[in-house]
SEMI-904355 format. One record per residue: x, y, z of N, C-alpha, C, O, CB in turn; residue in three letters; residue number from 1. Coordinates in nm, 4 decimals, always signed. Glycine has a CB too. Example, Ala and Ser with C-alpha at 12.3 -4.5 7.8 and 13.67 -1.06 7.14 Angstrom:
BEGIN
<r n_xx="+1.3190" n_yy="-0.5690" n_zz="+0.7800" ca_xx="+1.2300" ca_yy="-0.4500" ca_zz="+0.7800" c_xx="+1.3200" c_yy="-0.3300" c_zz="+0.7800" o_xx="+1.4236" o_yy="-0.3319" o_zz="+0.8465" cb_xx="+1.1308" cb_yy="-0.4473" cb_zz="+0.9046" aa="ALA" i="1"/>
<r n_xx="+1.2850" n_yy="-0.2250" n_zz="+0.7080" ca_xx="+1.3670" ca_yy="-0.1060" ca_zz="+0.7140" c_xx="+1.2900" c_yy="+0.0030" c_zz="+0.7870" o_xx="+1.3409" o_yy="+0.1138" o_zz="+0.8039" cb_xx="+1.4084" cb_yy="-0.0598" cb_zz="+0.5725" aa="SER" i="2"/>
end
This chain:
BEGIN
<r n_xx="+1.2338" n_yy="-0.1065" n_zz="-0.0103" ca_xx="+1.1263" ca_yy="-0.1422" ca_zz="-0.0995" c_xx="+1.1850" c_yy="-0.1583" c_zz="-0.2389" o_xx="+1.2552" o_yy="-0.0706" o_zz="-0.2892" cb_xx="+1.0127" cb_yy="-0.0360" cb_zz="-0.0970" aa="UNK" i="1"/>
<r n_xx="+1.1554" n_yy="-0.2692" n_zz="-0.2984" ca_xx="+1.2071" ca_yy="-0.2979" ca_zz="-0.4310" c_xx="+1.1182" c_yy="-0.2414" c_zz="-0.5406" o_xx="+1.0103" o_yy="-0.1881" o_zz="-0.5150" cb_xx="+1.2227" cb_yy="-0.4465" cb_zz="-0.4492" aa="UNK" i="2"/>
<r n_xx="+1.1659" n_yy="-0.2546" n_zz="-0.6611" ca_xx="+1.0934" ca_yy="-0.2033" ca_zz="-0.7765" c_xx="+0.9597" c_yy="-0.2758" c_zz="-0.7946" o_xx="+0.8584" o_yy="-0.2135" o_zz="-0.8263" cb_xx="+1.1787" cb_yy="-0.2173" cb_zz="-0.9028" aa="UNK" i="3"/>
<r n_xx="+0.9603" n_yy="-0.4056" n_zz="-0.7745" ca_xx="+0.8368" ca_yy="-0.4834" ca_zz="-0.7887" c_xx="+0.7312" c_yy="-0.4414" c_zz="-0.6885" o_xx="+0.6135" o_yy="-0.4298" o_zz="-0.7227" cb_xx="+0.8656" cb_yy="-0.6311" cb_zz="-0.7728" aa="UNK" i="4"/>
<r n_xx="+0.7728" n_yy="-0.4184" n_zz="-0.5646" ca_xx="+0.6783" ca_yy="-0.3750" ca_zz="-0.4610" c_xx="+0.6264" c_yy="-0.2349" c_zz="-0.4916" o_xx="+0.5086" o_yy="-0.2067" o_zz="-0.4700" cb_xx="+0.7449" cb_yy="-0.3779" cb_zz="-0.3217" aa="UNK" i="5"/>
<r n_xx="+0.7133" n_yy="-0.1468" n_zz="-0.5416" ca_xx="+0.6712" ca_yy="-0.0107" ca_zz="-0.5759" c_xx="+0.5690" c_yy="-0.0130" c_zz="-0.6894" o_xx="+0.4698" o_yy="+0.0598" o_zz="-0.6847" cb_xx="+0.7931" cb_yy="+0.0752" cb_zz="-0.6156" aa="UNK" i="6"/>
<r n_xx="+0.5921" n_yy="-0.0948" n_zz="-0.7900" ca_xx="+0.4957" ca_yy="-0.1059" ca_zz="-0.9005" c_xx="+0.3639" c_yy="-0.1645" c_zz="-0.8524" o_xx="+0.2568" o_yy="-0.1244" o_zz="-0.8979" cb_xx="+0.5530" cb_yy="-0.1925" cb_zz="-1.0136" aa="UNK" i="7"/>
<r n_xx="+0.3722" n_yy="-0.2597" n_zz="-0.7599" ca_xx="+0.2512" ca_yy="-0.3181" ca_zz="-0.7041" c_xx="+0.1742" c_yy="-0.2139" c_zz="-0.6240" o_xx="+0.0512" o_yy="-0.2120" o_zz="-0.6268" cb_xx="+0.2852" cb_yy="-0.4391" cb_zz="-0.6159" aa="UNK" i="8"/>
<r n_xx="+0.2456" n_yy="-0.1273" n_zz="-0.5529" ca_xx="+0.1807" ca_yy="-0.0176" ca_zz="-0.4789" c_xx="+0.1078" c_yy="+0.0767" c_zz="-0.5735" o_xx="+0.0012" o_yy="+0.1280" o_zz="-0.5397" cb_xx="+0.2844" cb_yy="+0.0610" cb_zz="-0.3966" aa="UNK" i="9"/>
<r n_xx="+0.1628" n_yy="+0.0994" n_zz="-0.6889" ca_xx="+0.1021" ca_yy="+0.1935" ca_zz="-0.7831" c_xx="-0.0185" c_yy="+0.1321" c_zz="-0.8533" o_xx="-0.1218" o_yy="+0.1976" o_zz="-0.8671" cb_xx="+0.2050" cb_yy="+0.2389" cb_zz="-0.8865" aa="UNK" i="10"/>
<r n_xx="-0.0068" n_yy="+0.0081" n_zz="-0.8974" ca_xx="-0.1136" ca_yy="-0.0511" ca_zz="-0.9767" c_xx="-0.2200" c_yy="-0.1240" c_zz="-0.8945" o_xx="-0.3377" o_yy="-0.1197" o_zz="-0.9300" cb_xx="-0.0547" cb_yy="-0.1456" cb_zz="-1.0749" aa="UNK" i="11"/>
<r n_xx="-0.1815" n_yy="-0.1900" n_zz="-0.7866" ca_xx="-0.2760" ca_yy="-0.2639" ca_zz="-0.7016" c_xx="-0.2429" c_yy="-0.2383" c_zz="-0.5541" o_xx="-0.1845" o_yy="-0.3244" o_zz="-0.4883" cb_xx="-0.2712" cb_yy="-0.4173" cb_zz="-0.7332" aa="UNK" i="12"/>
<r n_xx="-0.2794" n_yy="-0.1217" n_zz="-0.5020" ca_xx="-0.2390" ca_yy="-0.0858" ca_zz="-0.3658" c_xx="-0.2787" c_yy="-0.1862" c_zz="-0.2569" o_xx="-0.1947" o_yy="-0.2172" o_zz="-0.1724" cb_xx="-0.2971" cb_yy="+0.0462" cb_zz="-0.3319" aa="UNK" i="13"/>
<r n_xx="-0.4024" n_yy="-0.2389" n_zz="-0.2541" ca_xx="-0.4342" ca_yy="-0.3335" ca_zz="-0.1475" c_xx="-0.3515" c_yy="-0.4631" c_zz="-0.1541" o_xx="-0.3180" o_yy="-0.5211" o_zz="-0.0508" cb_xx="-0.5810" cb_yy="-0.3675" cb_zz="-0.1530" aa="UNK" i="14"/>
<r n_xx="-0.3197" n_yy="-0.5065" n_zz="-0.2734" ca_xx="-0.2402" ca_yy="-0.6279" ca_zz="-0.2878" c_xx="-0.0974" c_yy="-0.6071" c_zz="-0.2384" o_xx="-0.0340" o_yy="-0.7011" o_zz="-0.1903" cb_xx="-0.2389" cb_yy="-0.6732" cb_zz="-0.4335" aa="UNK" i="15"/>
<r n_xx="-0.0471" n_yy="-0.4862" n_zz="-0.2497" ca_xx="+0.0898" ca_yy="-0.4570" ca_zz="-0.2072" c_xx="+0.1055" c_yy="-0.4650" c_zz="-0.0556" o_xx="+0.2146" o_yy="-0.4948" o_zz="-0.0070" cb_xx="+0.1312" cb_yy="-0.3191" cb_zz="-0.2560" aa="UNK" i="16"/>
<r n_xx="-0.0010" n_yy="-0.4390" n_zz="+0.0199" ca_xx="+0.0084" ca_yy="-0.4405" ca_zz="+0.1660" c_xx="-0.0592" c_yy="-0.5632" c_zz="+0.2262" o_xx="-0.0898" o_yy="-0.5648" o_zz="+0.3455" cb_xx="-0.0536" cb_yy="-0.3142" cb_zz="+0.2238" aa="UNK" i="17"/>
<r n_xx="-0.0821" n_yy="-0.6637" n_zz="+0.1463" ca_xx="-0.1521" ca_yy="-0.7838" ca_zz="+0.1920" c_xx="-0.0784" c_yy="-0.8524" c_zz="+0.3065" o_xx="-0.1428" o_yy="-0.9076" o_zz="+0.3958" cb_xx="-0.1697" cb_yy="-0.8813" cb_zz="+0.0766" aa="UNK" i="18"/>
<r n_xx="+0.0537" n_yy="-0.8505" n_zz="+0.3065" ca_xx="+0.1312" ca_yy="-0.9191" ca_zz="+0.4100" c_xx="+0.1591" c_yy="-0.8319" c_zz="+0.5320" o_xx="+0.2326" o_yy="-0.8743" o_zz="+0.6212" cb_xx="+0.2614" cb_yy="-0.9669" cb_zz="+0.3523" aa="UNK" i="19"/>
<r n_xx="+0.1031" n_yy="-0.7119" n_zz="+0.5386" ca_xx="+0.1290" ca_yy="-0.6192" ca_zz="+0.6495" c_xx="+0.0299" c_yy="-0.6313" c_zz="+0.7635" o_xx="+0.0526" o_yy="-0.5749" o_zz="+0.8706" cb_xx="+0.1278" cb_yy="-0.4786" cb_zz="+0.5990" aa="UNK" i="20"/>
<r n_xx="-0.0773" n_yy="-0.7020" n_zz="+0.7438" ca_xx="-0.1749" ca_yy="-0.7176" ca_zz="+0.8506" c_xx="-0.3131" c_yy="-0.6726" c_zz="+0.8071" o_xx="-0.3302" o_yy="-0.6049" o_zz="+0.7057" cb_xx="-0.1316" cb_yy="-0.6402" cb_zz="+0.9729" aa="UNK" i="21"/>
<r n_xx="-0.4109" n_yy="-0.7120" n_zz="+0.8868" ca_xx="-0.5511" ca_yy="-0.6874" ca_zz="+0.8524" c_xx="-0.5860" c_yy="-0.5386" c_zz="+0.8593" o_xx="-0.6570" o_yy="-0.4886" o_zz="+0.7720" cb_xx="-0.6427" cb_yy="-0.7664" cb_zz="+0.9459" aa="UNK" i="22"/>
<r n_xx="-0.5379" n_yy="-0.4674" n_zz="+0.9602" ca_xx="-0.5694" ca_yy="-0.3261" ca_zz="+0.9743" c_xx="-0.5137" c_yy="-0.2429" c_zz="+0.8608" o_xx="-0.5804" o_yy="-0.1532" o_zz="+0.8092" cb_xx="-0.5172" cb_yy="-0.2745" cb_zz="+1.1048" aa="UNK" i="23"/>
<r n_xx="-0.3920" n_yy="-0.2732" n_zz="+0.8229" ca_xx="-0.3292" ca_yy="-0.2003" ca_zz="+0.7133" c_xx="-0.4002" c_yy="-0.2288" c_zz="+0.5823" o_xx="-0.4222" o_yy="-0.1381" o_zz="+0.5021" cb_xx="-0.1813" cb_yy="-0.2368" cb_zz="+0.7021" aa="UNK" i="24"/>
<r n_xx="-0.4355" n_yy="-0.3519" n_zz="+0.5609" ca_xx="-0.5084" ca_yy="-0.3891" ca_zz="+0.4387" c_xx="-0.6425" c_yy="-0.3171" c_zz="+0.4332" o_xx="-0.6822" o_yy="-0.2672" o_zz="+0.3280" cb_xx="-0.5297" cb_yy="-0.5424" cb_zz="+0.4318" aa="UNK" i="25"/>
<r n_xx="-0.7117" n_yy="-0.3117" n_zz="+0.5452" ca_xx="-0.8411" ca_yy="-0.2445" ca_zz="+0.5491" c_xx="-0.8255" c_yy="-0.0949" c_zz="+0.5229" o_xx="-0.9038" o_yy="-0.0368" o_zz="+0.4478" cb_xx="-0.9093" cb_yy="-0.2679" cb_zz="+0.6844" aa="UNK" i="26"/>
<r n_xx="-0.7265" n_yy="-0.0333" n_zz="+0.5832" ca_xx="-0.7034" ca_yy="+0.1099" ca_zz="+0.5646" c_xx="-0.6721" c_yy="+0.1433" c_zz="+0.4189" o_xx="-0.7302" o_yy="+0.2360" o_zz="+0.3625" cb_xx="-0.5892" cb_yy="+0.1569" cb_zz="+0.6545" aa="UNK" i="27"/>
<r n_xx="-0.5815" n_yy="+0.0687" n_zz="+0.3587" ca_xx="-0.5439" ca_yy="+0.0960" ca_zz="+0.2201" c_xx="-0.6606" c_yy="+0.0633" c_zz="+0.1259" o_xx="-0.6789" o_yy="+0.1313" o_zz="+0.0249" cb_xx="-0.4180" cb_yy="+0.0144" cb_zz="+0.1809" aa="UNK" i="28"/>
<r n_xx="-0.7376" n_yy="-0.0373" n_zz="+0.1569" ca_xx="-0.8545" ca_yy="-0.0684" ca_zz="+0.0740" c_xx="-0.9569" c_yy="+0.0443" c_zz="+0.0789" o_xx="-1.0134" o_yy="+0.0815" o_zz="-0.0240" cb_xx="-0.9191" cb_yy="-0.1999" cb_zz="+0.1196" aa="UNK" i="29"/>
<r n_xx="-0.9809" n_yy="+0.0984" n_zz="+0.1970" ca_xx="-1.0745" ca_yy="+0.2105" ca_zz="+0.2089" c_xx="-1.0227" c_yy="+0.3349" c_zz="+0.1380" o_xx="-1.0993" o_yy="+0.4066" o_zz="+0.0737" cb_xx="-1.1007" cb_yy="+0.2419" cb_zz="+0.3557" aa="UNK" i="30"/>
<r n_xx="-0.8933" n_yy="+0.3604" n_zz="+0.1497" ca_xx="-0.8353" ca_yy="+0.4739" ca_zz="+0.0788" c_xx="-0.8462" c_yy="+0.4553" c_zz="-0.0727" o_xx="-0.8719" o_yy="+0.5509" o_zz="-0.1459" cb_xx="-0.6886" cb_yy="+0.4928" cb_zz="+0.1196" aa="UNK" i="31"/>
<r n_xx="-0.8266" n_yy="+0.3327" n_zz="-0.1187" ca_xx="-0.8374" ca_yy="+0.3058" ca_zz="-0.2618" c_xx="-0.9814" c_yy="+0.3216" c_zz="-0.3101" o_xx="-1.0043" o_yy="+0.3694" o_zz="-0.4212" cb_xx="-0.7865" cb_yy="+0.1649" cb_zz="-0.2934" aa="UNK" i="32"/>
<r n_xx="-1.0776" n_yy="+0.2822" n_zz="-0.2286" ca_xx="-1.2176" ca_yy="+0.3013" ca_zz="-0.2655" c_xx="-1.2543" c_yy="+0.4494" c_zz="-0.2695" o_xx="-1.3371" o_yy="+0.4912" o_zz="-0.3505" cb_xx="-1.3087" cb_yy="+0.2274" cb_zz="-0.1673" aa="UNK" i="33"/>
<r n_xx="-1.1923" n_yy="+0.5285" n_zz="-0.1817" ca_xx="-1.2181" ca_yy="+0.6728" ca_zz="-0.1810" c_xx="-1.1592" c_yy="+0.7396" c_zz="-0.3045" o_xx="-1.2103" o_yy="+0.8406" o_zz="-0.3529" cb_xx="-1.1604" cb_yy="+0.7369" cb_zz="-0.0544" aa="UNK" i="34"/>
<r n_xx="-1.0536" n_yy="+0.6827" n_zz="-0.3531" ca_xx="-0.9869" ca_yy="+0.7368" ca_zz="-0.4715" c_xx="-0.8577" c_yy="+0.6624" c_zz="-0.4924" o_xx="-0.7941" o_yy="+0.6178" o_zz="-0.3970" cb_xx="-0.9611" cb_yy="+0.8888" cb_zz="-0.4578" aa="UNK" i="35"/>
<r n_xx="-0.8195" n_yy="+0.6493" n_zz="-0.6160" ca_xx="-0.7009" ca_yy="+0.5688" ca_zz="-0.6460" c_xx="-0.5736" c_yy="+0.6324" c_zz="-0.5910" o_xx="-0.4867" o_yy="+0.5623" o_zz="-0.5391" cb_xx="-0.6878" cb_yy="+0.5489" cb_zz="-0.7964" aa="UNK" i="36"/>
<r n_xx="-0.5622" n_yy="+0.7636" n_zz="-0.6018" ca_xx="-0.4410" ca_yy="+0.8328" ca_zz="-0.5579" c_xx="-0.4196" c_yy="+0.8196" c_zz="-0.4066" o_xx="-0.3070" o_yy="+0.7907" o_zz="-0.3661" cb_xx="-0.4483" cb_yy="+0.9806" cb_zz="-0.5966" aa="UNK" i="37"/>
<r n_xx="-0.5216" n_yy="+0.8392" n_zz="-0.3198" ca_xx="-0.4980" ca_yy="+0.8178" ca_zz="-0.1775" c_xx="-0.4561" c_yy="+0.6747" c_zz="-0.1444" o_xx="-0.3749" o_yy="+0.6530" o_zz="-0.0545" cb_xx="-0.6219" cb_yy="+0.8528" cb_zz="-0.1000" aa="UNK" i="38"/>
<r n_xx="-0.5108" n_yy="+0.5778" n_zz="-0.2161" ca_xx="-0.4718" ca_yy="+0.4391" ca_zz="-0.1946" c_xx="-0.3267" c_yy="+0.4142" c_zz="-0.2301" o_xx="-0.2559" o_yy="+0.3438" o_zz="-0.1581" cb_xx="-0.5598" cb_yy="+0.3476" cb_zz="-0.2748" aa="UNK" i="39"/>
<r n_xx="-0.2824" n_yy="+0.4715" n_zz="-0.3404" ca_xx="-0.1430" ca_yy="+0.4568" ca_zz="-0.3826" c_xx="-0.0498" c_yy="+0.5222" c_zz="-0.2810" o_xx="+0.0524" o_yy="+0.4644" o_zz="-0.2440" cb_xx="-0.1216" cb_yy="+0.5187" cb_zz="-0.5227" aa="UNK" i="40"/>
<r n_xx="-0.0846" n_yy="+0.6415" n_zz="-0.2363" ca_xx="-0.0011" ca_yy="+0.7113" ca_zz="-0.1379" c_xx="+0.0049" c_yy="+0.6326" c_zz="-0.0070" o_xx="+0.1118" o_yy="+0.6188" o_zz="+0.0523" cb_xx="-0.0551" cb_yy="+0.8536" cb_zz="-0.1120" aa="UNK" i="41"/>
<r n_xx="-0.1086" n_yy="+0.5814" n_zz="+0.0375" ca_xx="-0.1105" ca_yy="+0.5012" ca_zz="+0.1598" c_xx="-0.0264" c_yy="+0.3759" c_zz="+0.1473" o_xx="+0.0470" o_yy="+0.3412" o_zz="+0.2398" cb_xx="-0.2523" cb_yy="+0.4635" cb_zz="+0.1952" aa="UNK" i="42"/>
<r n_xx="-0.0358" n_yy="+0.3078" n_zz="+0.0348" ca_xx="+0.0430" ca_yy="+0.1858" ca_zz="+0.0145" c_xx="+0.1922" c_yy="+0.2167" c_zz="+0.0078" o_xx="+0.2736" o_yy="+0.1420" o_zz="+0.0620" cb_xx="-0.0014" cb_yy="+0.1142" cb_zz="-0.1136" aa="UNK" i="43"/>
<r n_xx="+0.2280" n_yy="+0.3257" n_zz="-0.0581" ca_xx="+0.3694" ca_yy="+0.3636" ca_zz="-0.0655" c_xx="+0.4244" c_yy="+0.3997" c_zz="+0.0718" o_xx="+0.5380" o_yy="+0.3650" o_zz="+0.1040" cb_xx="+0.3882" cb_yy="+0.4812" cb_zz="-0.1617" aa="UNK" i="44"/>
<r n_xx="+0.3454" n_yy="+0.4686" n_zz="+0.1528" ca_xx="+0.3901" ca_yy="+0.5048" ca_zz="+0.2881" c_xx="+0.4092" c_yy="+0.3796" c_zz="+0.3725" o_xx="+0.5104" o_yy="+0.3655" o_zz="+0.4411" cb_xx="+0.2888" cb_yy="+0.6001" cb_zz="+0.3559" aa="UNK" i="45"/>
<r n_xx="+0.3127" n_yy="+0.2893" n_zz="+0.3679" ca_xx="+0.3224" ca_yy="+0.1671" ca_zz="+0.4486" c_xx="+0.4418" c_yy="+0.0821" c_zz="+0.4051" o_xx="+0.5154" o_yy="+0.0306" o_zz="+0.4893" cb_xx="+0.1923" cb_yy="+0.0850" cb_zz="+0.4378" aa="UNK" i="46"/>
<r n_xx="+0.4607" n_yy="+0.0676" n_zz="+0.2767" ca_xx="+0.5707" ca_yy="-0.0155" ca_zz="+0.2264" c_xx="+0.7069" c_yy="+0.0493" c_zz="+0.2503" o_xx="+0.8054" o_yy="-0.0210" o_zz="+0.2728" cb_xx="+0.5522" cb_yy="-0.0425" cb_zz="+0.0775" aa="UNK" i="47"/>
<r n_xx="+0.7136" n_yy="+0.1800" n_zz="+0.2458" ca_xx="+0.8436" ca_yy="+0.2453" ca_zz="+0.2675" c_xx="+0.8789" c_yy="+0.2488" c_zz="+0.4152" o_xx="+0.9973" o_yy="+0.2521" o_zz="+0.4486" cb_xx="+0.8425" cb_yy="+0.3879" cb_zz="+0.2107" aa="UNK" i="48"/>
<r n_xx="+0.7815" n_yy="+0.2483" n_zz="+0.5044" ca_xx="+0.8113" ca_yy="+0.2464" ca_zz="+0.6478" c_xx="+0.8715" c_yy="+0.1143" c_zz="+0.6911" o_xx="+0.9468" o_yy="+0.1099" o_zz="+0.7883" cb_xx="+0.6856" cb_yy="+0.2740" cb_zz="+0.7282" aa="UNK" i="49"/>
<r n_xx="+0.8404" n_yy="+0.0082" n_zz="+0.6219" ca_xx="+0.8950" ca_yy="-0.1245" ca_zz="+0.6552" c_xx="+1.0467" c_yy="-0.1241" c_zz="+0.6470" o_xx="+1.1141" o_yy="-0.1832" o_zz="+0.7314" cb_xx="+0.8377" cb_yy="-0.2321" cb_zz="+0.5612" aa="UNK" i="50"/>
<r n_xx="+1.1006" n_yy="-0.0578" n_zz="+0.5457" ca_xx="+1.2447" ca_yy="-0.0566" ca_zz="+0.5240" c_xx="+1.3153" c_yy="+0.0315" c_zz="+0.6270" o_xx="+1.4321" o_yy="+0.0081" o_zz="+0.6580" cb_xx="+1.2766" cb_yy="-0.0080" cb_zz="+0.3824" aa="UNK" i="51"/>
<r n_xx="+1.2458" n_yy="+0.1332" n_zz="+0.6809" ca_xx="+1.3067" ca_yy="+0.2257" ca_zz="+0.7753" c_xx="+1.3293" c_yy="+0.1631" c_zz="+0.9113" o_xx="+1.4140" o_yy="+0.2106" o_zz="+0.9869" cb_xx="+1.2213" cb_yy="+0.3479" cb_zz="+0.7896" aa="UNK" i="52"/>
<r n_xx="+1.2570" n_yy="+0.0593" n_zz="+0.9446" ca_xx="+1.2692" ca_yy="-0.0012" ca_zz="+1.0778" c_xx="+1.3907" c_yy="-0.0841" c_zz="+1.0916" o_xx="+1.4147" o_yy="-0.1414" o_zz="+1.1979" cb_xx="+1.1509" cb_yy="-0.0841" cb_zz="+1.1092" aa="UNK" i="53"/>
end
C-alpha cells in the first residue's frame, strides 16, 4: 500500500476501497456511517491485505 492509498484510507475510506468490489465498498461505507474511525480502520485493513497476497 502506497502513501497515496493510505492517505485516501484516512480521509475518504469508501473511495479508497472502490476498486475492491461491491461487498467491500458496502462494508466500509457502513462502517464509515457508524463512525469515521471504524471506517478508516476497515479501509486500512482491506487495503493492507491486498499487498499480503
